[in-house]
VOZALUM-816223 format. One record per atom (N, C-alpha, C, CB): x, y, z; residue in one letter. Coordinates in steps of 0.1 Angstrom, whole numbers. Atoms other than C-alpha are relative to their C-alpha. Glycine has a CB too. Layout:
# VOZALUM-816223
ROKE, u, v, w, resn
ROKE, X, Y, Z, a
...
This chain:
# VOZALUM-816223
ROKE, u, v, w, resn
ROKE, 10, -12, -2, m
ROKE, -1, 0, 0, m
ROKE, 10, 14, 3, m
ROKE, -10, -4, 16, m
ROKE, -9, -12, 4, s
ROKE, 14, 34, -11, s
ROKE, -7, 12, 12, s
ROKE, -1, 4, -20, s
ROKE, 3, -10, -9, a
ROKE, 13, 64, 14, a
ROKE, -8, 12, -8, a
ROKE, 12, 5, 6, a
ROKE, 6, -8, 8, a
ROKE, -12, 90, 5, a
ROKE, 8, 13, -4, a
ROKE, -12, 3, 6, a
ROKE, -11, -14, 7, p
ROKE, 1, 123, -14, p
ROKE, -3, 11, 11, p
ROKE, -7, 8, -19, p
ROKE, 2, -12, -9, t
ROKE, 9, 152, 8, t
ROKE, -4, 13, -10, t
ROKE, 15, 2, 10, t
ROKE, 3, -15, 9, y
ROKE, -7, 187, -6, y
ROKE, 1, 9, 8, y
ROKE, -15, 2, -6, y
ROKE, -4, -16, -7, i
ROKE, 5, 221, 3, i
ROKE, -12, 9, -2, i
ROKE, 16, 9, -9, i
ROKE, 12, -4, 0, t
ROKE, -26, 240, 10, t
ROKE, -1, 16, 0, t
ROKE, -6, -7, 9, t
ROKE, -2, -12, -4, t
ROKE, -15, 273, 23, t
ROKE, 15, 9, -3, t
ROKE, -3, -3, 14, t
ROKE, -12, -10, 4, t
ROKE, 10, 303, 16, t
ROKE, 11, -2, 11, t
ROKE, -5, 16, 0, t
ROKE, -6, 1, -9, t
ROKE, 23, 297, 50, t
ROKE, 10, -13, -3, t
ROKE, -9, 0, 11, t
ROKE, -4, 13, 2, n
ROKE, 32, 259, 41, n
ROKE, 11, 4, -13, n
ROKE, -13, -11, -4, n
ROKE, -8, -2, 13, l
ROKE, 47, 271, 6, l
ROKE, 14, 6, 4, l
ROKE, -8, 11, -10, l
ROKE, -9, -7, -4, n
ROKE, 68, 295, 24, n
ROKE, 12, -7, 6, n
ROKE, -5, 8, 7, n
ROKE, -9, 11, -9, t
ROKE, 83, 267, 49, t
ROKE, 5, -6, -11, t
ROKE, -7, -11, 11, t
ROKE, -7, 9, 10, l
ROKE, 89, 246, 18, l
ROKE, 9, 5, -6, l
ROKE, -7, -6, -9, l
ROKE, -11, -6, 7, f
ROKE, 108, 271, -2, f
ROKE, 11, 4, 10, f
ROKE, -6, 13, -8, f
ROKE, -8, -5, -5, e
ROKE, 126, 284, 27, e
ROKE, 12, -15, 5, e
ROKE, -9, 10, 10, e
ROKE, -5, 12, -3, s
ROKE, 137, 247, 35, s
ROKE, 10, -5, -11, s
ROKE, -11, -11, 2, s
ROKE, -7, 3, 8, i
ROKE, 151, 243, 2, i
ROKE, 8, 13, -7, i
ROKE, -9, -8, -8, i
ROKE, -8, -11, 8, r
ROKE, 167, 277, -5, r
ROKE, 17, -2, 8, r
ROKE, -8, 18, 2, r
ROKE, -10, 0, -7, r
ROKE, 205, 279, 1, r
ROKE, 4, 8, 11, r
ROKE, 8, 0, -8, r
ROKE, -2, -12, -9, h
ROKE, 205, 311, 21, h
ROKE, -10, 6, 7, h
ROKE, 5, 11, -7, h
ROKE, 13, -4, -4, e
ROKE, 181, 323, 45, e
ROKE, -1, 15, -4, e
ROKE, -3, -2, 14, e
ROKE, 5, -14, 5, r
ROKE, 162, 357, 35, r
ROKE, -4, 10, 13, r
ROKE, -14, -4, -8, r
ROKE, 2, -11, -10, i
ROKE, 160, 387, 59, i
ROKE, -9, 9, -7, i
ROKE, 12, 7, 4, i
ROKE, 5, -11, 6, s
ROKE, 134, 414, 52, s
ROKE, 7, 10, 2, s
ROKE, -11, 3, 4, s
ROKE, -5, -12, -2, v
ROKE, 149, 447, 45, v
ROKE, -4, 10, -10, v
ROKE, 13, -1, 0, v
ROKE, 5, -11, 8, n
ROKE, 139, 480, 30, n
ROKE, 9, 12, -1, n
ROKE, -13, 3, 6, n
ROKE, -11, -10, 7, v
ROKE, 167, 498, 11, v
ROKE, 0, 3, -11, v
ROKE, 10, -3, -1, v
ROKE, 1, -4, 16, r
ROKE, 169, 518, -18, r
ROKE, 16, -1, -3, r
ROKE, -6, 18, -4, r
ROKE, -12, 5, 6, v
ROKE, 193, 505, -40, v
ROKE, 4, 7, -17, v
ROKE, -2, -17, 0, v
ROKE, -4, -2, 16, a
ROKE, 209, 515, -77, a
ROKE, 2, -14, -5, a
ROKE, 14, 10, -3, a
ROKE, -3, 9, 4, i
ROKE, 206, 490, -101, i
ROKE, 7, 3, -17, i
ROKE, -13, -8, 2, i
ROKE, -6, -2, 11, e
ROKE, 229, 493, -131, e
ROKE, -4, -8, -13, e
ROKE, 12, -2, 3, e
ROKE, 2, 9, 13, l
ROKE, 218, 478, -165, l
ROKE, 13, -1, -8, l
ROKE, -12, 5, -9, l
ROKE, -14, 1, 7, v
ROKE, 250, 465, -179, v
ROKE, -2, 5, -16, v
ROKE, 6, -17, 1, v
ROKE, 3, -4, 16, e
ROKE, 234, 464, -216, e
ROKE, -3, 12, -5, e
ROKE, -11, -6, -5, e
ROKE, 3, -13, 5, e
ROKE, 220, 496, -217, e
ROKE, 7, 13, 8, e
ROKE, -14, 1, 1, e
ROKE, -5, -12, -6, n
ROKE, 246, 515, -199, n
ROKE, -6, 11, 8, n
ROKE, 6, 6, -9, n
ROKE, 6, -10, -10, r
ROKE, 222, 533, -173, r
ROKE, -4, -10, 13, r
ROKE, -14, 8, -7, r
ROKE, 4, 8, -12, a
ROKE, 209, 527, -139, a
ROKE, -12, 9, 4, a
ROKE, 12, 0, 12, a
ROKE, 14, -5, -5, v
ROKE, 175, 529, -122, v
ROKE, -1, -1, 17, v
ROKE, -12, -9, -9, v
ROKE, 1, 2, -15, f
ROKE, 167, 530, -84, f
ROKE, -10, -9, 4, f
ROKE, -2, 12, 6, f
ROKE, 9, 11, -4, a
ROKE, 148, 501, -68, a
ROKE, -1, 2, 13, a
ROKE, 5, -14, -3, a
ROKE, 1, 1, -16, q
ROKE, 137, 494, -32, q
ROKE, -1, -16, 4, q
ROKE, -16, 8, 6, q
ROKE, 2, 12, -6, t
ROKE, 145, 460, -15, t
ROKE, -11, -6, 6, t
ROKE, 6, -1, 8, t
ROKE, 8, 8, -10, s
ROKE, 123, 436, 0, s
ROKE, 5, -11, 10, s
ROKE, -10, -5, -8, s
ROKE, -4, 9, -11, d
ROKE, 145, 410, 14, d
ROKE, 15, -3, -8, d
ROKE, -11, -13, 4, d
ROKE, -16, -1, 4, l
ROKE, 183, 403, 12, l
ROKE, 6, -12, 7, l
ROKE, 8, 14, 5, l
ROKE, -6, 10, -2, s
ROKE, 203, 372, 14, s
ROKE, 14, -3, -3, s
ROKE, -5, -7, -5, s
ROKE, -15, 2, 3, l
ROKE, 240, 360, 13, l
ROKE, 1, -3, -18, l
ROKE, 5, -15, 10, l
ROKE, 3, 1, 15, g
ROKE, 229, 348, -24, g
ROKE, -6, 8, -9, g
ROKE, -5, -10, -2, g
ROKE, 6, -9, 8, g
ROKE, 210, 376, -35, g
ROKE, -10, 9, 6, g
ROKE, -6, -7, -11, g
ROKE, 12, -5, -6, l
ROKE, 180, 398, -32, l
ROKE, -12, 2, -9, l
ROKE, 3, 11, 8, l
ROKE, 13, -3, 8, a
ROKE, 143, 408, -41, a
ROKE, 0, 13, 1, a
ROKE, -12, -7, 3, a
ROKE, 0, -13, 0, a
ROKE, 137, 443, -50, a
ROKE, -11, 4, -11, a
ROKE, 14, 5, -2, a
ROKE, 9, -8, 9, y
ROKE, 109, 465, -66, y
ROKE, 6, 9, -9, y
ROKE, -9, 7, 7, y
ROKE, -8, -7, 10, i
ROKE, 122, 478, -100, i
ROKE, -13, 3, -9, i
ROKE, 14, -11, -9, i
ROKE, 12, -7, 4, s
ROKE, 99, 501, -117, s
ROKE, 8, 2, -18, s
ROKE, -4, 17, 12, s
ROKE, -6, 0, 14, t
ROKE, 118, 492, -155, t
ROKE, 0, -16, -4, t
ROKE, 16, 7, 0, t
ROKE, 1, 11, 5, e
ROKE, 114, 463, -177, e
ROKE, 14, -7, -3, e
ROKE, -8, 2, -10, e
ROKE, -10, 8, 2, m
ROKE, 142, 435, -174, m
ROKE, -4, -14, -4, m
ROKE, 7, 0, 10, m
ROKE, 4, 14, 6, a
ROKE, 143, 399, -187, a
ROKE, 6, -8, 12, a
ROKE, 7, -4, -17, a
ROKE, -7, 12, -7, k
ROKE, 152, 367, -169, k
ROKE, 15, -2, -5, k
ROKE, -7, -14, -4, k
ROKE, -11, 2, 4, l
ROKE, 191, 362, -171, l
ROKE, 5, 13, -4, l
ROKE, -1, -9, -9, l
ROKE, -4, -10, 2, d
ROKE, 198, 398, -177, d
ROKE, 12, 4, 10, d
ROKE, -10, 8, 0, d
ROKE, -13, -4, -7, q
ROKE, 232, 410, -162, q
ROKE, 0, 17, 7, q
ROKE, 13, -3, -11, q
ROKE, 1, -13, -9, v
ROKE, 231, 439, -136, v
ROKE, 8, 2, 10, v
ROKE, -12, 2, 6, v
ROKE, -6, -4, -10, v
ROKE, 251, 457, -111, v
ROKE, -6, 6, 10, v
ROKE, 10, 6, -3, v
ROKE, 6, -3, -10, v
ROKE, 237, 460, -77, v
ROKE, 8, 11, 12, v
ROKE, -3, -14, 5, v
ROKE, -8, -9, -10, v
ROKE, 248, 493, -57, v
ROKE, -7, 1, 13, v
ROKE, 1, 14, -6, v
ROKE, 9, 2, -11, i
ROKE, 236, 491, -22, i
ROKE, 9, 5, 15, i
ROKE, -5, -17, 0, i
ROKE, -6, -4, -11, q
ROKE, 248, 507, 11, q
ROKE, -6, -7, 12, q
ROKE, 0, 14, 2, q
ROKE, 6, 9, -12, l
ROKE, 240, 480, 37, l
ROKE, -5, 6, 12, l
ROKE, 10, -10, 5, l
ROKE, 6, -7, -13, p
ROKE, 219, 488, 67, p
ROKE, 13, 1, 13, p
ROKE, -13, -11, 6, p
ROKE, -5, -1, -12, y
ROKE, 242, 500, 96, y
ROKE, 13, -1, -6, y
ROKE, -4, -9, 12, y
ROKE, -12, 0, 6, s
ROKE, 273, 502, 73, s
ROKE, 3, 13, -10, s
ROKE, 0, -13, -6, s
ROKE, -2, -11, 8, r
ROKE, 290, 534, 55, r
ROKE, 7, -2, -13, r
ROKE, 7, 9, 8, r
ROKE, -10, 4, 13, e
ROKE, 305, 514, 26, e
ROKE, -11, -4, -10, e
ROKE, 14, -14, 3, e
ROKE, 7, 3, 10, t
ROKE, 289, 511, -5, t
ROKE, 5, -14, -7, t
ROKE, 0, 13, -9, t
ROKE, -6, 10, 5, l
ROKE, 291, 478, -24, l
ROKE, -9, 1, -14, l
ROKE, 0, -15, 9, l
ROKE, 4, 0, 14, r
ROKE, 289, 472, -62, r
ROKE, 0, -15, 0, r
ROKE, 9, 9, -10, r
ROKE, 0, 11, 0, l
ROKE, 276, 437, -65, l
ROKE, -4, -6, -14, l
ROKE, -7, -4, 10, l
ROKE, 10, 5, 13, p
ROKE, 269, 418, -101, p
ROKE, -9, -10, 4, p
ROKE, 9, -6, -14, p
ROKE, 12, 11, -4, a
ROKE, 239, 397, -102, a
ROKE, -6, 0, -13, a
ROKE, -11, 4, 13, a
ROKE, 10, 5, 12, t
ROKE, 216, 381, -129, t
ROKE, -14, -2, 6, t
ROKE, 5, -15, -7, t
ROKE, 17, 0, -1, i
ROKE, 178, 385, -131, i
ROKE, -3, -15, 1, i
ROKE, -9, 8, -13, i
ROKE, 3, 13, -1, r
ROKE, 166, 351, -119, r
ROKE, -16, 0, -3, r
ROKE, 4, -6, 14, r
ROKE, 14, 2, 4, n
ROKE, 129, 357, -119, n
ROKE, -8, 13, 4, n
ROKE, -7, -13, 8, n
ROKE, 9, -14, -1, r
ROKE, 100, 385, -118, r
ROKE, -12, -6, 0, r
ROKE, 2, 12, -12, r
ROKE, 14, 4, 0, n
ROKE, 66, 387, -108, n
ROKE, -5, 17, 3, n
ROKE, -6, -14, 13, n
ROKE, 1, -16, 1, s
ROKE, 53, 423, -119, s
ROKE, 11, 7, 2, s
ROKE, -9, 7, 9, s
ROKE, -9, -8, 0, f
ROKE, 75, 447, -107, f
ROKE, 11, -5, 11, f
ROKE, -7, 14, 3, f
ROKE, -7, 7, -11, r
ROKE, 92, 423, -79, r
ROKE, 10, -6, -9, r
ROKE, -8, -12, 9, r
ROKE, -11, 11, 8, y
ROKE, 125, 407, -92, y
ROKE, 7, -5, 10, y
ROKE, 10, 6, -11, y
ROKE, -9, 5, -7, g
ROKE, 146, 385, -78, g
ROKE, 15, -3, -8, g
ROKE, -6, -12, 6, g
ROKE, -12, -2, 3, l
ROKE, 183, 388, -82, l
ROKE, 12, -11, 8, l
ROKE, 3, 15, 2, l
ROKE, -8, 7, -6, e
ROKE, 212, 365, -76, e
ROKE, 14, 5, -2, e
ROKE, -3, -13, -4, e
ROKE, -15, -6, 0, f
ROKE, 248, 377, -68, f
ROKE, 8, -8, -9, f
ROKE, 8, 1, 15, f
ROKE, -10, 9, 6, n
ROKE, 274, 365, -92, n
ROKE, 16, 2, 7, n
ROKE, 1, 3, -17, n
ROKE, -17, 0, -2, e
ROKE, 311, 355, -81, e
ROKE, 2, 14, 13, e
ROKE, 9, 4, -20, e
ROKE, -2, -11, -4, i
ROKE, 310, 381, -53, i
ROKE, 13, -7, 11, i
ROKE, -15, 10, 6, i
ROKE, -11, 3, -8, s
ROKE, 342, 381, -31, s
ROKE, -1, -3, 17, s
ROKE, 8, 10, -3, s
ROKE, 0, 6, -14, a
ROKE, 348, 365, 5, a
ROKE, -2, 13, 8, a
ROKE, 16, -9, 5, a
ROKE, 1, -12, -8, e
ROKE, 351, 401, 17, e
ROKE, -14, 6, 1, e
ROKE, 9, 10, -7, e
ROKE, 19, -4, 0, e
ROKE, 315, 413, 4, e
ROKE, -7, -9, 6, e
ROKE, -8, 1, -16, e
ROKE, 6, 12, -4, q
ROKE, 303, 379, 16, q
ROKE, -1, 4, 17, q
ROKE, 10, -14, -6, q
ROKE, 2, -2, -13, e
ROKE, 313, 386, 50, e
ROKE, -6, 14, 2, e
ROKE, 12, -1, 5, e
ROKE, 7, -10, -2, k
ROKE, 301, 422, 49, k
ROKE, -17, -2, 0, k
ROKE, 6, 9, -11, k
ROKE, 13, 4, 3, i
ROKE, 267, 410, 39, i
ROKE, -6, -6, 11, i
ROKE, 0, -8, -10, i
ROKE, 6, 9, -11, q
ROKE, 265, 382, 65, q
ROKE, 3, 8, 14, q
ROKE, 7, -16, 1, q
ROKE, 2, -9, -16, k
ROKE, 274, 408, 95, k
ROKE, -12, 8, -1, k
ROKE, 14, 11, 4, k
ROKE, 13, -6, 2, c
ROKE, 246, 429, 81, c
ROKE, -12, -9, 4, c
ROKE, -2, 6, -14, c
ROKE, 12, 9, -4, l
ROKE, 220, 400, 79, l
ROKE, 2, -3, 15, l
ROKE, -1, -16, -10, l
ROKE, 1, 2, -15, t
ROKE, 230, 391, 115, t
ROKE, -3, 9, 6, t
ROKE, 8, -4, 6, t
ROKE, 5, -14, -7, t
ROKE, 226, 425, 128, t
ROKE, -15, 0, -1, t
ROKE, 8, 15, -8, t
ROKE, 15, 1, 5, l
ROKE, 192, 426, 109, l
ROKE, -9, -12, 6, l
ROKE, 0, -2, -15, l
ROKE, 9, 12, -4, k
ROKE, 181, 393, 121, k
ROKE, -2, 2, 17, k
ROKE, 9, -17, -5, k
ROKE, 3, -3, -16, c
ROKE, 188, 402, 158, c
ROKE, -10, 10, 3, c
ROKE, 12, 4, 7, c
ROKE, 10, -10, -3, m
ROKE, 168, 432, 156, m
ROKE, -15, -2, -5, m
ROKE, 4, 11, -6, m
ROKE, 16, 6, 4, q
ROKE, 136, 415, 141, q
ROKE, -7, -6, 12, q
ROKE, 1, -13, -11, q
């Protein structure tokens, strides 16, 4: 006899499932960033909704395609330093884009992790 299938029926269950398979924990953070559009040689401003060691989600009021290459210019909360992080557009839902960081240095990773640890303690 086989086990009955398991169905995910609520948003909370979906979020829990996605968090369990993500490589990096996401932390809610609302920060203004610049998104440099590499192919178009221009920048637009955006507002983040969450940040992780692997990338961020942001509301961006311009059209971009999946796999577009960008540079995220961000001043992390509780930091005076501005980081320039290469990223790839991975997904989109209306004006909310998911960006994955590309090959960031160990020093940049350390700065992001320190910020995330601080933000997590404050939530």
